Backbone as a ProteinNet text record, in pm:
[ID]
protein_1_A
[PRIMARY]
MTNTLAATDPVTAAARIRGVLGDGPVLVLTGAGVSTDSGIPDYRGPGSPPRTPMTYQQFVGDPAFRRHYWARNHVGWRHVHRTRPNAGHLALARLEAAGVVSSVITQNVDTLHEAAGSRSVIDLHGRYDRVVCLECSAVLPRERLAERLAALNPGFAGMVDDVEIAPDADAALASTEGFRVADCARCGGVLKPDIVYFGENVPPARVRRGYRLVEEAAALLVAGSSLTVLSGRRFVRAAADAGLPIVILNRGATRGDALADLTVDAGCSEVLAALADSYAS
[TERTIARY]
-3864.2	-3915.8	-3850.4	-3806.6	-3737.5	-3836.2	-3799.3	-3873.1	-3810.4	-3893.8	-3843.1	-3886.9	-3788.7	-3818.2	-3788.3	-3894.3	-3876.3	-3811.6	-3765.3	-3698	-3776.4	-3712	-3772.5	-3667.1	-3698.7	-3596.5	-3481.7	-3359.9	-3241.6	-3247.1	-3303.7	-3306.7	-3395.4	-3511.3	-3598.6	-3533.1	-3468.7	-3400.3	-3288.1	-3213.2	-3102.2	-3153.2	-3265.5	-3322	-3362.6	-3422.4	-3462.3	-3339	-3236.7	-3114	-3047.7	-3038	-2974.5	-3053.2	-3185	-3265.8	-3236.6	-3194.8	-3161.1	-3016.3	-2926.4	-2784.3	-2741.6	-2806.9	-2765.6	-2639.5	-2565.2	-2447.2	-2314.5	-2321	-2200.2	-2133.1	-2017	-1946.5	-2014.9	-2023	-2090.9	-1984.4	-1992.2	-1908.2	-1983	-1912	-1973.8	-1917.3	-2004.4	-1966.5	-2014.3	-1922.8	-1961.1	-1937.7	-2015.4	-2002.6	-1999	-2015.3	-1997	-2092.8	-2210.4	-2307.5	-2259.9	-2159.8	-2103.3	-2021.4	-1966	-1873.5	-1936.3	-2062.3	-2121.3	-2124	-2143.6	-2145.4	-2006.3	-1903	-1768.8	-1737.4	-1835.8	-1817.5	-1769.9	-1776.1	-1737	-1863.6	-1894.8	-2020.8	-2016.8	-2135.4	-2140.7	-2169	-2162.3	-2185.3	-2332.3	-2404.6	-2535.3	-2648	-2624	-2727.9	-2831.9	-2949.8	-3053.2	-3002	-3026.3	-2981.4	-2839.9	-2764.8	-2627.4	-2628.2	-2538.9	-2532.8	-2477.1	-2512.8	-2456	-2304.8	-2232.9	-2087.8	-2042	-1933.3	-1875.2	-1728.8	-1700.9	-1563.4	-1476	-1347.9	-1252.2	-1230.8	-1219.5	-1198.4	-1048.1	-1016.3	-878	-820	-899.1	-851.7	-818.5	-898	-869.4	-740.9	-724.7	-608.9	-477.5	-472.8	-346.6	-324.9	-430.3	-417.4	-400.8	-421.1	-422	-354.7	-240.8	-171.9	-258.1	-348.6	-436.1	-529.9	-581.7	-668.6	-588.3	-465.5	-383.7	-355	-323.8	-300	-424.5	-542.1	-666.5	-691.3	-666.6	-689.6	-599.8	-471	-376.5	-398.6	-440.1	-470.8	-587.9	-693.2	-807.8	-771.4	-693.9	-656.8	-562.9	-478.5	-386.2	-462.2	-578	-663.5	-750.6	-815.9	-917.5	-865.5	-746	-701.4	-681	-648.2	-628	-756.7	-869.8	-997.1	-1019.4	-996.5	-1014.1	-912.1	-793.2	-688.9	-729.9	-816.3	-858.5	-984.5	-1050.7	-1176.8	-1151.7	-1252.1	-1241	-1353.3	-1332.8	-1437.6	-1561.4	-1677.7	-1802.2	-1855.1	-1974.5	-2029.9	-2047.6	-2073	-2089	-1957.6	-1850.5	-1719.5	-1681.5	-1703.1	-1665.5	-1749.3	-1876.8	-1962.7	-1915.1	-1873.4	-1825.1	-1695.9	-1611.2	-1489.4	-1524.2	-1624.4	-1670.6	-1723.8	-1800.1	-1856.3	-1747.9	-1643.2	-1530.8	-1460.5	-1436.8	-1369.4	-1450.8	-1584.1	-1671.8	-1683.5	-1624.7	-1630.9	-1752.8	-1832.4	-1954.5	-1919.6	-1844.8	-1803.8	-1667.9	-1660.5	-1533.4	-1441.4	-1495.4	-1413.9	-1505.1	-1441.2	-1510	-1448.3	-1533.8	-1493.9	-1549.5	-1463.3	-1513.1	-1485.8	-1583.9	-1567.6	-1513.3	-1495.2	-1445.6	-1292.1	-1236.9	-1090.6	-1040	-1127.3	-1094.7	-1017.9	-1000.6	-924.1	-986.4	-1112.4	-1172.9	-1206.3	-1226.8	-1248.2	-1122.7	-1009.7	-884.2	-861.3	-890.6	-875.5	-966.1	-1082.1	-1177.3	-1136	-1043.5	-998.4	-1031.6	-1097.9	-1122.3	-988.1	-967.3	-836.5	-836	-948.6	-956.1	-1038.5	-970	-1035.8	-975.9	-1061.4	-1019.5	-1058.1	-959.1	-984.6	-1006.3	-1130.1	-1160.6	-1116.5	-1137.6	-1105.4	-977.1	-896.9	-768.8	-779.2	-675.1	-664.1	-617.3	-678.1	-644.1	-506.3	-452.5	-329.4	-203.8	-216.8	-99.8	-102.1	19.5	35.9	125.2	94	171.3	221.6	341.4	395.8	349.2	295.2	244.7	357.1	479.2	591.8	669.8	717.1	803.3	732	604.5	520.5	564.3	649.1	687.4	562.6	555.1	443	498.3	433.9	478.4	359.5	379.2	269	222	93	38.4	94.7	124.9	177.2	313.3	393.9	523.6	505.2	409.8	381	328.8	250.3	198.2	311.3	419.6	534	593.8	604.3	659	566.7	434.4	339.6	335.8	348.5	348.8	471.9	585.7	706.4	694.1	628	611.7	504.5	407.6	293.2	272.9	369.1	360.2	234.9	164.4	43.9	-80.5	-75.6	-193.7	-309.6	-285.1	-393.1	-453.5	-371.5	-422	-503.5	-494.3	-570.3	-711.4	-744	-875.7	-960.1	-1075.5	-1162.9	-1298.2	-1360.5	-1498.2	-1516.7	-1425	-1437.7	-1534	-1591.5	-1672.3	-1582.3	-1588.5	-1502.6	-1578.9	-1514.6	-1574.4	-1532.1	-1604.8	-1575.7	-1437.6	-1375	-1244.9	-1130.5	-1155	-1053.6	-1016.7	-1103.8	-1083.6	-1158.3	-1124.3	-1201	-1248.4	-1366.7	-1420	-1362.3	-1272.6	-1205.4	-1244.5	-1263.5	-1303	-1188.8	-1067.1	-955	-830.9	-759.2	-635.2	-519.3	-537	-431.1	-307.7	-193.7	-68.3	-21.4	-105.7	-64	43.1	148	259.3	247.6	256	239.7	376.5	385.4	509.9	509.8	622.8	639.9	714	726	794.2	940.6	980.7	1117.6	1218.6	1172	1263.2	1287.6	1179.8	1195.3	1138.8	1072	1011.7	877	822.6	693.8	574.6	457.5	332.1	290.6	261.1	210	57.2	-0.1	-146.3	-185.3	-291.8	-339.1	-365.8	-340.5	-362	-511.7	-587.4	-733.1	-778.2	-879	-935.5	-1028.1	-992.7	-1072.9	-1191.4	-1288.2	-1393.8	-1329.8	-1365.3	-1304.7	-1182.9	-1144.6	-1030.5	-1079.1	-1010.5	-1051	-990.5	-1065.9	-1011.5	-908.1	-792	-691.4	-748.3	-721.6	-781.9	-757.8	-639	-609.9	-703.6	-737.4	-827.4	-967.8	-1009.7	-1141.9	-1147.6	-1042	-1040	-1047.9	-977.8	-983	-1124.6	-1192.2	-1330.3	-1422	-1405.4	-1487.4	-1457.4	-1332.2	-1300.5	-1370.7	-1376.2	-1445.6	-1595.4	-1654.8	-1795.6	-1811.4	-1720.6	-1730.4	-1718.2	-1642.4	-1618.3	-1726.3	-1813.2	-1912.8	-2040.3	-2113.8	-2245.7	-2358	-2324.4	-2422.9	-2349.4	-2422.5	-2365.1	-2450	-2380.6	-2445.8	-2387.2	-2472	-2432.7	-2472.4	-2379.1	-2408.3	-2363	-2458.5	-2425.2	-2381.5	-2433	-2395.4	-2519.6	-2522.6	-2633.2	-2610.8	-2491.3	-2454.8	-2468.3	-2443.4	-2455.6	-2347.3	-2225.9	-2114.5	-2094.3	-2048.4	-2032.2	-1927.4	-1826.3	-1714.3	-1760.5	-1863.5	-1917.6	-2034.6	-2117.9	-2240.6	-2210.3	-2093.9	-2060.4	-2059	-2020.7	-2011.8	-2152.2	-2243.9	-2383.2	-2441.3	-2413.2	-2458.1	-2396.3	-2268.8	-2202.5	-2265.7	-2297.1	-2361.2	-2499.7	-2574.1	-2706.7	-2696.1	-2601.4	-2581.8	-2547.1	-2477.7	-2438.4	-2548.2	-2658.9	-2770.5	-2750.9	-2662.4	-2638.7	-2750.8	-2788.1	-2879.2	-2810.2	-2889.1	-2834.3	-2921.8	-2859.8	-2928.3	-2863.2	-2944.4	-2894.9	-2946.6	-2855.1	-2886.7	-2838.5	-2931.8	-2895.6	-3010.4	-2976.1	-3079.2	-3115.2	-3235.5	-3279.2	-3260.9	-3316.5	-3310.6	-3169.9	-3141.2	-3012.4	-3035.4	-2931.6	-2943.2	-2933.6	-2915.5	-2911.8	-3032.8	-3130	-3246.5	-3318.5	-3326.7	-3399.3	-3329.7	-3199.3	-3125.2	-3126.7	-3177.9	-3170.1	-3287.3	-3262.3	-3368.9	-3436.2	-3360	-3413.4	-3342.6	-3419.1	-3362.9	-3412.2	-3321.6	-3355	-3319.6	-3421.5	-3402.2	-3376.6	-3249	-3211.7	-3064.7	-3020.5	-2880.9	-2800.6	-2670.9	-2585.9	-2542.7	-2503.9	-2435.4	-2519	-2641.8	-2725.8	-2763.5	-2796.8	-2841.1	-2724.3	-2608	-2492.5	-2451.2	-2458	-2427.6	-2525.4	-2654.6	-2755.9	-2731.2	-2686.7	-2660.8	-2544.8	-2438.6	-2325.4	-2368.4	-2453.2	-2503.8	-2584.4	-2664.7	-2749.4	-2666.9	-2554.1	-2470.4	-2390.5	-2370.1	-2293.2	-2378.8	-2510.2	-2599.2	-2630.8
-3414.9	-3283	-3177.4	-3068.7	-2963.3	-2883.9	-2860.4	-2770.8	-2632.1	-2529.4	-2393.1	-2311.5	-2242.5	-2156.2	-2013.3	-1933.2	-1792.7	-1719.4	-1597.4	-1519.1	-1517.9	-1555.4	-1557.7	-1519.8	-1529.6	-1491.8	-1594.1	-1547.6	-1637.4	-1758.4	-1747.6	-1860.5	-1972.6	-1934	-2034.4	-2100.7	-2019.2	-2073.6	-2168.1	-2131.1	-2215.4	-2347.9	-2345.9	-2469.8	-2564.5	-2507.5	-2590.9	-2647.6	-2565.5	-2610.6	-2722	-2702	-2804.6	-2934.5	-2925.7	-3046.2	-3129.6	-3065.1	-3137.3	-3184.6	-3098.9	-3131.4	-3235	-3236.4	-3325.1	-3277.1	-3369.6	-3335.4	-3337.5	-3364.5	-3356.5	-3493.5	-3492.9	-3376.7	-3314.4	-3180.7	-3104.5	-3038.8	-3063.9	-2991.4	-2866.7	-2752.8	-2626.2	-2576.9	-2535.2	-2473	-2329.3	-2233.5	-2092.6	-2018.4	-1910.9	-1823.1	-1677.8	-1588.5	-1446.1	-1392.1	-1454	-1405.4	-1410.4	-1492.8	-1497.6	-1372.6	-1310.9	-1199.2	-1062	-1055.2	-923.5	-836.7	-894.6	-814.8	-769.7	-813.1	-760.9	-647.2	-612.6	-503.3	-545	-675.5	-724.2	-764.2	-697.2	-725	-861.7	-914.3	-1041.7	-1017.1	-1124.5	-1115	-1127.6	-1215.5	-1254.7	-1241.9	-1184.6	-1172	-1071.7	-1075.3	-977.3	-834.7	-755.6	-617.4	-593.8	-699.7	-683.1	-625.6	-529.2	-474.7	-576.9	-565.6	-659.1	-641.4	-753.4	-749.2	-839.1	-802.2	-884.5	-909.2	-1012.9	-1040.7	-1074.3	-1039.7	-1073.5	-1223.9	-1280.6	-1421.6	-1453	-1580.3	-1623.9	-1599.9	-1628	-1612.6	-1467.1	-1374.6	-1232.2	-1191.1	-1241.9	-1203.1	-1248.6	-1376.2	-1429.1	-1387.3	-1352.6	-1329	-1185	-1087	-949.1	-860.4	-801.5	-714.1	-599.1	-549.8	-439.9	-484.1	-607	-659.7	-676.1	-725.1	-740.8	-606.3	-506.7	-372.1	-321.9	-340.1	-295.3	-370.1	-502.1	-580.6	-532.8	-522.5	-489.8	-348.4	-255.9	-122.5	-124.3	-197.1	-208.9	-281.1	-388.2	-466.6	-389.6	-305.9	-224.9	-132.7	-87.5	-3.2	-88.1	-193.3	-266.5	-359.6	-417.1	-519.1	-459.9	-331.1	-269.5	-269.2	-258.6	-262	-397.6	-503.9	-639.4	-665.6	-614.4	-633.1	-576	-473.6	-408.3	-470.8	-560	-616.3	-712.9	-735	-822.8	-925.2	-1040.9	-1142.1	-1088.1	-1132.3	-1093.3	-1207.1	-1188	-1286.3	-1424.6	-1428.8	-1558.8	-1635.1	-1566	-1631.3	-1682.1	-1598.1	-1635.2	-1751.4	-1756.3	-1865.2	-1998.8	-1998.6	-2122.7	-2169.8	-2074.4	-2112.2	-2173.6	-2116.1	-2172.8	-2312.3	-2334.5	-2466.4	-2569.1	-2526.5	-2617.1	-2651.7	-2550.1	-2573.8	-2665.7	-2661.2	-2746.3	-2888	-2912.1	-3046.1	-3071.5	-2968	-2985.2	-2975	-2872.1	-2850.2	-2917.9	-2997.4	-3066.9	-2979.2	-2912.5	-2829.6	-2728.4	-2627.3	-2529.5	-2530.2	-2546.3	-2523.7	-2387	-2291.5	-2158.9	-2122.6	-2060.9	-2009.2	-1866.2	-1811.6	-1674.9	-1675	-1562.9	-1548.4	-1451.9	-1413.9	-1304.2	-1348.6	-1477.2	-1537	-1507.7	-1466.6	-1426.2	-1546	-1664.3	-1781.5	-1809.9	-1804.9	-1825.8	-1716.7	-1594.1	-1484.8	-1501.5	-1564.8	-1586.2	-1699.2	-1783.4	-1893.7	-2031.9	-2043.2	-2174.1	-2233.2	-2358.3	-2420.1	-2513.1	-2576.8	-2666.6	-2597.9	-2532.2	-2453	-2488.7	-2514	-2525	-2394.7	-2320.9	-2199.5	-2243.1	-2279.2	-2343.7	-2260.1	-2130.6	-2040.3	-1963	-2005.5	-1940.2	-1831.9	-1747.3	-1643.9	-1513.3	-1404.8	-1274.9	-1227.9	-1283.9	-1231.1	-1296.5	-1374.8	-1437	-1413.7	-1413	-1396	-1507.6	-1559.1	-1669.9	-1632.5	-1676.4	-1656.1	-1769.2	-1736.2	-1836.7	-1909.6	-1856.5	-1920.9	-2014.9	-1961.4	-2042.9	-2090.7	-2056.3	-2099.1	-2041	-1939.6	-1873.7	-1809.8	-1818.2	-1760.4	-1653.4	-1537	-1430.1	-1363.5	-1303.6	-1234.2	-1113.9	-1089.8	-975.3	-844	-839.2	-717.3	-681.1	-782.1	-753.5	-698	-751.1	-697.7	-555.2	-526.5	-390.8	-289.3	-325.4	-234.2	-206.5	-309.2	-290.2	-206.2	-233.6	-157.8	-10.5	12.3	150.6	224.8	155	219.5	249.3	160.9	181.6	285.1	301.2	391.3	483.4	571.5	655.4	741.1	731.4	813.1	761	650.4	603.9	572.4	492.6	451.9	570.6	666.9	782.5	877	867.3	956.1	907.9	787.9	729.6	738.6	803.4	819.3	753.8	707.6	657.6	549.1	454.7	346.2	241	166.8	50.4	-70.3	-145.1	-261.2	-387.4	-472.2	-597.8	-710.9	-824.9	-936.4	-997.5	-980.7	-1043.4	-946.8	-845	-749.1	-650.7	-629.8	-528.1	-400.9	-293.7	-170	-135.6	-73.3	-32.3	104.5	107.3	229.7	264.5	393.4	435.9	424	457.2	455.8	399.4	313.9	259.1	280.8	368.4	395.7	450.1	403	448.7	371.1	280.5	201.2	102	90.5	1.7	-127.1	-241	-373.8	-431.1	-500.1	-565.9	-711	-753.8	-892.7	-967.2	-1098.4	-1180	-1136.2	-1110.2	-1064.3	-1175.8	-1300.8	-1414.1	-1444.7	-1450.6	-1496	-1401.5	-1292.7	-1201	-1245.6	-1354.6	-1406.8	-1325.4	-1367.3	-1300.4	-1335.4	-1235.1	-1256.2	-1252.9	-1343.9	-1354.5	-1375.2	-1312.2	-1340.3	-1490.5	-1542.7	-1683.9	-1708.7	-1676.8	-1683.8	-1756.5	-1843.2	-1912.6	-1818.6	-1782	-1691.5	-1763.4	-1685.3	-1740.2	-1794.6	-1917	-1981.6	-2063.7	-2066.8	-2143.7	-2254.9	-2367.8	-2481.5	-2475.6	-2520.1	-2538.9	-2649.7	-2633	-2739.4	-2873.8	-2980	-3111.6	-3161.8	-3138.2	-3186.4	-3121.1	-2995.7	-2922.4	-2982.9	-3017.2	-3077.5	-3213.7	-3292.5	-3426.3	-3416.6	-3321	-3302.8	-3265.8	-3183.1	-3148.3	-3269	-3354.5	-3478	-3567.8	-3574.9	-3657	-3602.7	-3470	-3411.7	-3442.6	-3447.7	-3487.6	-3630.3	-3718	-3858.7	-3875.5	-3787.2	-3798.4	-3728.5	-3651.8	-3571.5	-3649.9	-3602.6	-3658.9	-3570	-3444.9	-3350.9	-3236.7	-3162.4	-3048.4	-2924.6	-2813.8	-2682.9	-2590.7	-2533.9	-2431.1	-2297.4	-2201.6	-2072.3	-1960.4	-1879.4	-1762	-1787.1	-1888.1	-1916	-1944.1	-1883	-1909.9	-2040.6	-2098.1	-2225.9	-2215.8	-2097.3	-2077.5	-2150	-2149.9	-2212.3	-2355.5	-2436.3	-2580	-2607.8	-2523.2	-2551.8	-2578.8	-2509	-2534.6	-2630.7	-2619.6	-2700.5	-2849	-2884.8	-3027.5	-3097.1	-3023.9	-3087.2	-3106.4	-3021.2	-3040.5	-3162.8	-3179.1	-3295.5	-3423.5	-3417.6	-3535.3	-3570.5	-3467.1	-3490.9	-3553.3	-3502	-3557.6	-3702.8	-3731.3	-3868.4	-3962.6	-3908.4	-3989.7	-3999.7	-3929.2	-3934.8	-3849.1	-3750.7	-3665.2	-3562.2	-3528.9	-3416.4	-3287	-3202.8	-3079.5	-2963	-2858.5	-2733.2	-2622.4	-2536.4	-2419.2	-2294	-2212.6	-2083.3	-1974.6	-1899.1	-1800	-1701.8	-1578.5	-1481.9	-1507	-1554.4	-1583	-1728.9	-1764	-1902.2	-1938.6	-2067.5	-2117	-2228.7	-2264.3	-2372.5	-2510.4	-2511.8	-2638.6	-2666.1	-2577.9	-2588.6	-2723.2	-2775.7	-2902.3	-3019	-3002.5	-3110.5	-3101.7	-2991.5	-2965.8	-3023.8	-3062.2	-3103.7	-2980.6	-2873.1	-2748.6	-2631.4	-2532.5	-2405.9	-2295.7	-2206.7	-2095.4	-1966.2	-1885.8	-1758.1	-1650.2	-1629	-1532.4	-1500.1	-1394.6	-1358.8	-1456.8	-1464	-1565	-1530.3	-1406.8	-1374	-1408	-1356.6	-1375.6	-1521.4	-1589.2	-1729.7	-1818.9	-1798.9	-1880.9	-1856.8	-1732	-1702.8	-1773.6	-1771.7	-1842.8	-1992.7	-2043.7	-2186.8	-2226.2	-2148.5	-2176.8	-2171.2	-2075.6	-2066.8	-2191.1	-2242.2	-2356.7	-2482	-2497.9	-2613.9	-2596.3	-2471.3	-2444.9	-2461.6	-2453.5	-2457.5	-2600
-585.4	-619.6	-532.9	-593.8	-520	-435.1	-309.1	-222.2	-231.8	-245.9	-259.7	-140.5	-78.7	35.4	-8.5	-14.6	-51.5	66.2	40.6	140.9	270.2	378	510.6	611.6	740.3	837	835.8	859.6	847.7	936.5	1056.4	1148.7	1093.4	1038.4	978.6	858.5	774.1	658.3	699.8	801.3	849.5	901.6	971.8	1024.3	910.1	805.4	691.5	620.7	606.6	538.7	619.5	749.8	834.1	828.1	819.9	814.2	690.2	581.2	459.7	460.5	505.5	501.1	605.7	719.2	826.4	894.8	950.9	1029.4	952.6	823.7	743.4	725.9	660.8	610.1	488.7	492.3	387	298.3	169.1	72.2	31.2	22.2	-11.6	-144.2	-233.6	-358.9	-356.8	-368.5	-358.4	-489	-505.4	-619.7	-576	-671	-645.6	-540.7	-525.9	-429	-285.6	-257	-121.6	-92.2	-195.9	-175.4	-198.3	-237.1	-263.4	-139.2	-21.4	100.3	142.9	72.3	92.9	-3.2	-86.2	-181.1	-318	-347.8	-479.5	-553.9	-664.7	-735.8	-803.6	-832.3	-903.7	-1050.1	-1127.4	-1271.1	-1308.5	-1240.4	-1291.2	-1190.3	-1072.8	-973.7	-1015.9	-949.6	-980.9	-967.8	-1073.3	-1070.4	-1117	-1146.7	-1192.9	-1334.5	-1362.8	-1498.2	-1596.7	-1725.1	-1822.5	-1833.2	-1841	-1848.7	-1962.4	-2026.2	-2130	-2094.2	-2016.3	-1975.9	-2094.4	-2083.1	-2186.8	-2190.2	-2309.5	-2324.1	-2325.2	-2304.3	-2308.5	-2447.9	-2550.4	-2686.9	-2717.1	-2668.7	-2687.6	-2615.9	-2493.9	-2414.1	-2480.4	-2518.8	-2573.9	-2718.3	-2790.1	-2933.6	-2975.8	-2886.4	-2928.5	-2823.6	-2854.3	-2758.3	-2709	-2794.4	-2752	-2642	-2652.9	-2545.9	-2415.8	-2428.5	-2308.3	-2242.6	-2323.4	-2268.4	-2195.9	-2257.8	-2197.2	-2067	-2069	-1947.2	-1833.1	-1860.7	-1752.9	-1701.5	-1786.2	-1739.8	-1640.9	-1676.7	-1586.9	-1459	-1475	-1357.1	-1265.3	-1320.6	-1241	-1145.1	-1189	-1104.3	-1013	-1070.5	-999.3	-891.1	-909.4	-813.9	-674.9	-667.1	-536.8	-454.4	-523.5	-451.2	-389.2	-466.1	-412.9	-301.9	-315.9	-216.5	-80.1	-83.1	42.5	100.2	29.5	78.7	193.2	273.3	390.1	389	450	455.6	523.6	476.8	540.2	628.5	681.8	776.4	712.6	582.2	514.8	507.4	469.1	468.2	607.8	707.5	844.2	894.5	854.4	897.1	840.1	712.9	652.5	718.1	757.7	831	966.2	1033.3	1160.3	1142.9	1037.7	1011.7	980.6	912.4	888.2	1020	1104.1	1231.8	1321	1305.9	1386.8	1328.7	1212.5	1153	1067.6	1042.7	962.4	813.2	777	638.1	616.8	511.7	481.2	399.9	298.6	209.3	140.1	82.5	1.1	-137.4	-239.6	-377.2	-415	-443.1	-474.8	-620.2	-684.1	-818	-816.3	-697.1	-681.9	-684.3	-721.7	-727.4	-620.4	-526.9	-434.1	-309.5	-287.7	-175.1	-39.5	-33.4	95	184.1	126.5	212.8	294.6	230.1	300.7	406.4	370.3	466.7	587.2	566.2	675.4	767.9	722.3	806.8	753.7	637.6	579	537.1	565.6	542	421.4	393.3	279.4	169.8	77.2	-27.1	-162.7	-260.7	-398.6	-469.1	-517.3	-594.7	-738.9	-770.4	-897.1	-1016.4	-1008.8	-1120.8	-1096.4	-1001.5	-976.4	-869.6	-864.4	-760.9	-823.6	-780.5	-836.7	-792.4	-684.1	-624.5	-678.1	-787.8	-848.2	-998.7	-1058	-1201.8	-1252.7	-1371.3	-1428.6	-1567.4	-1601	-1734	-1823.9	-1939.6	-2032.2	-2105.6	-2096.2	-2164.4	-2072.1	-1958.7	-1870.8	-1744.5	-1729.8	-1616.2	-1481.3	-1482.8	-1356.6	-1293.6	-1160.3	-1086.4	-993.2	-991.5	-902.3	-838.1	-720.5	-653.2	-736.4	-737.7	-810.5	-757.1	-629.4	-570.1	-630.7	-662.6	-724.8	-864.9	-938.1	-1072.8	-1063	-957.1	-941.4	-932.6	-865.8	-855.4	-992.3	-1075	-1208.5	-1295.5	-1288	-1368.1	-1324.8	-1193.4	-1143.9	-1195.1	-1203	-1253.4	-1403.1	-1477.9	-1620.9	-1652.7	-1558.7	-1583.9	-1464.7	-1437.3	-1317.9	-1315.1	-1200.9	-1181.3	-1247.9	-1320.7	-1395.6	-1302.1	-1199.7	-1111	-1037.2	-1000.7	-928.2	-1012.6	-1145.6	-1232	-1256.6	-1208.4	-1233.6	-1107.3	-1114.4	-999.6	-1025.9	-917.9	-923.7	-1029.3	-1035.4	-1134.3	-1082.3	-1174.8	-1140.1	-1135	-1025.8	-1007.3	-1049.1	-1126.2	-1172.2	-1081.3	-1083.5	-991.5	-1009.4	-1126.4	-1149.5	-1122.8	-1041.9	-999.6	-1108.4	-1206.6	-1307.7	-1269.6	-1340.1	-1330.8	-1470.8	-1478.8	-1606.5	-1640.8	-1739.2	-1780.2	-1923.4	-1948.5	-2081.4	-2180	-2139.9	-2231	-2160.6	-2233.4	-2178.2	-2273.8	-2369.3	-2465.7	-2394.4	-2437.9	-2378.9	-2258.6	-2206.9	-2090.1	-2134.6	-2055.5	-2087.3	-2008.1	-2077.3	-2016.4	-1983.4	-1869.9	-1831.1	-1877.9	-1933.9	-1970.8	-1860.1	-1875.4	-1774.1	-1758.7	-1637	-1611.9	-1634.7	-1631	-1648.7	-1795.8	-1875.3	-2013.8	-2117.7	-2074.1	-2169.1	-2222.9	-2165.8	-2213	-2165.9	-2210.6	-2176.6	-2036	-1954.2	-1819.4	-1821.2	-1743.6	-1734.7	-1588	-1542.8	-1407.8	-1390.5	-1273	-1247	-1226	-1329.2	-1326.8	-1451.7	-1437.7	-1552.5	-1626	-1746.9	-1826.6	-1891.3	-1937.4	-2020.9	-2149	-2184.1	-2298.6	-2264.2	-2137.9	-2091.5	-1998.3	-1998.8	-1917.5	-1777.3	-1679.4	-1545	-1551.6	-1486.4	-1488	-1446.3	-1520.7	-1493.4	-1351	-1296.2	-1160.8	-1059.3	-1081.8	-993.5	-1001.9	-1122	-1140.2	-1073.2	-1091.5	-1029.7	-879.1	-821.6	-676	-631.6	-709.8	-678	-677.7	-776.8	-781.7	-662.3	-620	-501.6	-379.1	-367	-252.6	-254.5	-373.6	-382.3	-335.3	-374.7	-334.4	-183.7	-119.2	25.3	108.6	43.8	117.3	142.5	244.1	272.4	219.9	183.6	132.9	62.4	-18.7	-91.5	-65	-32.2	-16.9	-121.4	-206	-302.3	-246	-242	-183.8	-277	-322.6	-400.1	-541.7	-606.6	-745.2	-828.5	-947.3	-1040.4	-1117.3	-1100.9	-1166.6	-1318.8	-1372.1	-1516.6	-1593.4	-1538.6	-1611.8	-1566.3	-1660	-1633.7	-1527.7	-1516	-1425.9	-1282.7	-1237.1	-1105.9	-1105.9	-1208.5	-1214.2	-1222.1	-1276.5	-1290.6	-1154.6	-1047.6	-917.4	-856.5	-894.7	-851.7	-918.7	-1047.8	-1119.4	-1058.9	-1024.9	-965.9	-832.6	-753.2	-623.4	-641.6	-740.1	-766.4	-813.1	-898.2	-948.5	-832.7	-731.9	-616.4	-511.6	-533.8	-439.6	-316.3	-321	-203.3	-189.1	-66.6	-45.2	-92.9	-162.2	-220.8	-178.1	-126.9	-94.8	-175.9	-236.5	-310.4	-243.1	-194	-132	-226.8	-283.2	-382.1	-403.1	-436.8	-476.1	-621.5	-646.1	-781.5	-818.8	-933.2	-980.5	-1026.8	-1029.3	-1077.7	-1177.8	-1250	-1347.9	-1283.6	-1150.7	-1079.6	-993.8	-999.4	-908.7	-920.5	-1040.6	-1060.7	-992.3	-959.3	-896.5	-744.5	-691.2	-547.6	-471.1	-348.6	-256.9	-196.5	-182.9	-126.5	-191.1	-235.5	-282.6	-190.1	-153.5	-63.6	-134.8	-162.3	-230.6	-125	-95.3	8.7	-5.1	66.4	69.7	151	122.8	185.1	326.6	349.9	475.6	598.1	600	719.9	738.7	629.3	640.5	680.5	621.5	659.3	803.4	847.5	988.5	1082.3	1044.8	1127.4	1122.3	1007.5	996.8	1087.5	1088.6	1176	1320.6	1357.2	1493.1	1531.3	1434	1465.3	1493.9	1427.3	1452.3	1582.4	1621.5	1745.5	1870.8	1854.2	1972.3	2014
[MASK]
+++++++++++++++++++++++++++++++++++++++++++++++++++++++++++++++++++++++++++++++++++++++++++++++++++++++++++++++++++++++++++++++++++++++++++++++++++++++++++++++++++++++++++++++++++++++++++++++++++++++++++++++++++++++++++++++++++++++++++++++++++++++++++++++++++++++++++++++++++++++++

């Protein structure tokens, strides 16, 4: 039976979490709630506005959708590029350095775990800072594409003020008509962010690696994820099937709560920082 801990002081929450997780190795699965304190909004947390992300089928099948996507991304990616790890990211890096956390599987594309110092990270849904050609599979840094888009659309990003930034590095723009899209410089193919879109499958090798990490772990900690999509929830199910202790730290209910030994309804940053402190003491 799942034990539920309502919002309380971070030290008390950390003590309860540690009591379930033990001394590790702990595998951590993170979602958008870990990055909200870095200024990146989530999709499904309490108070989040309704969002309709572009699907993979729309992106590859309609040039107008691609133009709209790249116009928004041309503005929004700069915001994510300027974000910095928060106390939650830093705490998980500390826990890895201490030998408590084995790896992080993140559903986020913001690369903030790596920036915080985590070394063993699976970017389950890809990374916002890379672009891939769908024809020749060439990969290039997003910053290099930004230079090409700026040359094709001089002044576009500077004409947009007070935009709303989405979790996948987009901006909400009213109109993108006239925006010019860059194709692959090598083969002329369609360029796509190295991000797993809605309607697209996570690469099988990435999934297999995640399952191996579950097999090697002694416990699972979910932080900042509603576990709405199967891509992350599958690892919670695998951990439950293996009999691993499971803790879910998230604001609001999740689709994995019934599988958890403990759910903590609280923000990630303060509780994770307290958890890292508890293992250091």
